[in-house]
C-alpha positions as CSV (number, residue, x, y, z in Angstrom):
1,M,1.4,-11.0,8.6
2,G,5.0,-12.1,9.2
3,A,7.8,-12.7,6.8
4,A,5.8,-14.7,4.3
5,G,3.2,-11.9,4.1
6,Y,5.9,-9.3,3.7
7,A,7.6,-11.2,1.0
8,V,4.4,-11.7,-0.9
9,G,3.5,-8.0,-0.5
10,K,6.9,-7.0,-1.6
11,R,6.6,-9.0,-4.9
12,V,3.2,-7.6,-5.5
13,E,4.5,-4.0,-4.9
14,E,7.5,-4.6,-7.3
15,R,5.1,-5.8,-10.0
16,R,2.8,-2.8,-9.5
17,Q,5.6,-0.3,-9.6
18,G,6.8,-1.7,-12.9
19,D,3.3,-1.5,-14.3
20,E,2.6,2.0,-12.8
21,A,5.9,3.5,-14.0
22,A,4.8,2.9,-17.6
23,D,1.3,4.4,-16.9
24,V,2.2,7.6,-15.1
25,P,1.6,10.7,-17.2
26,E,4.4,13.3,-17.0
27,D,2.1,15.8,-15.4
28,D,1.4,13.4,-12.4
29,A,5.1,12.7,-11.9
30,D,5.6,16.3,-10.5
31,V,3.2,15.9,-7.6
32,S,5.1,15.9,-4.3
33,E,4.5,13.4,-1.5
34,E,3.6,16.2,0.8
35,D,0.8,17.3,-1.6
36,E,-0.6,13.8,-1.9
37,G,-0.4,13.2,1.8
38,A,-2.5,16.3,2.5
39,A,-5.1,15.3,-0.1
40,S,-5.5,11.8,1.5
41,G,-6.6,13.1,4.9
42,G,-3.1,12.9,6.4
43,L,-2.1,9.4,5.3
44,T,1.1,9.1,3.5
45,D,1.4,7.5,0.1
46,E,3.4,4.7,1.7
47,T,0.7,4.0,4.3
48,M,-2.1,4.0,1.6
49,E,-0.1,1.6,-0.6
50,Q,0.5,-0.7,2.4
51,L,-3.3,-0.7,3.1
52,R,-3.9,-1.5,-0.6
53,K,-1.5,-4.4,-0.4
54,L,-3.1,-5.7,2.7
55,G,-6.5,-5.5,1.0
56,Q,-5.2,-7.4,-2.0
57,L,-3.6,-10.1,0.2
58,K,-7.0,-10.5,2.0
59,E,-8.9,-10.7,-1.3
60,E,-6.4,-13.4,-2.5
61,G,-7.1,-15.4,0.6
62,L,-3.5,-15.0,1.9
63,L,-4.8,-13.1,5.0
64,T,-7.7,-13.8,7.2
65,Q,-10.1,-10.9,8.2
66,E,-8.5,-11.0,11.7
67,E,-5.0,-10.7,10.3
68,F,-6.1,-7.9,7.9
69,D,-7.7,-6.0,10.8
70,E,-4.7,-6.3,13.0
71,Q,-2.2,-5.2,10.4
72,K,-4.5,-2.3,9.4
73,R,-4.7,-1.2,13.0
74,L,-1.0,-1.3,13.3
75,L,-0.5,0.7,10.2
76,L,-3.0,3.4,11.2
77,D,-1.7,3.6,14.8
78,T,1.8,4.6,13.4
79,T,0.4,7.5,11.4
């Protein structure tokens, strides 16, 4: 994905975080990362968010299927 992909992903994430901060109900703000990681089959929230970003970059045509598959494999190998 390289530096360009990282920069694009970072901008997308910053936009999402700004949008999500306004949408999170107070009850959901209390959920710990540990609880969410357990509910997701062992993946951390950070890893799941990175996978979402990769998927979005692929959908937008910024990553090829091969690039997406390689980055996904790298992410999942580190968990």
